C-alpha positions in Angstrom: 23.5 -75.4 58.1 25.2 -77.0 55.1 22.4 -75.7 52.8 22.9 -72.2 54.2 26.7 -72.4 53.5 26.0 -73.7 50.0 23.5 -70.9 49.3 25.9 -68.2 50.4 28.7 -69.7 48.3 26.5 -70.1 45.2 25.1 -66.6 45.7 28.5 -65.1 45.9 29.6 -67.0 42.8 26.6 -65.5 40.9 27.5 -62.0 42.1 31.2 -62.5 41.1 30.2 -63.8 37.7 28.0 -60.8 37.2 30.7 -58.4 38.2 33.1 -60.2 35.8 30.7 -60.0 32.9 30.0 -56.3 33.6 33.7 -55.5 33.7 34.3 -57.3 30.3 31.4 -55.4 28.7 32.5 -52.0 29.9 36.2 -52.7 29.0 35.2 -53.6 25.4 32.8 -50.6 24.9 34.2 -48.2 22.3 34.7 -44.7 23.4 33.6 -41.8 21.2 36.4 -39.7 19.8 36.0 -36.0 19.9 36.4 -34.2 16.6 39.0 -31.5 16.3 37.6 -28.2 15.0 39.4 -26.4 12.2 43.1 -26.8 11.3 44.5 -26.8 14.9 47.6 -29.0 14.5 48.5 -28.8 18.2 45.0 -30.0 19.2 45.2 -32.8 16.7 48.6 -33.9 18.1 47.2 -33.7 21.7 44.2 -35.8 20.7 46.4 -38.4 19.1 48.6 -38.6 22.2 45.6 -38.9 24.5 44.2 -41.7 22.3 47.5 -43.5 22.3 47.6 -43.4 26.1 44.1 -44.6 26.4 44.8 -47.5 24.0 48.0 -48.4 26.0 45.9 -48.4 29.2 43.4 -50.7 27.7 46.0 -53.2 26.6 47.8 -53.1 29.9 51.2 -52.0 28.6 52.6 -48.8 30.0 
């Protein structure tokens, strides 16, 4: 019985470690920025604002 409990705890630890590593890899993955076509100043401002909000969300400061 003790071995079964140890196996369940060890298996859960491995799963949690895998989830943590996956979350770190996904969080650090760079996102591709979409190019703005032409001289659309409003689109450029909107893109800059969206990128600022994304960067704020990544750093955890709102």
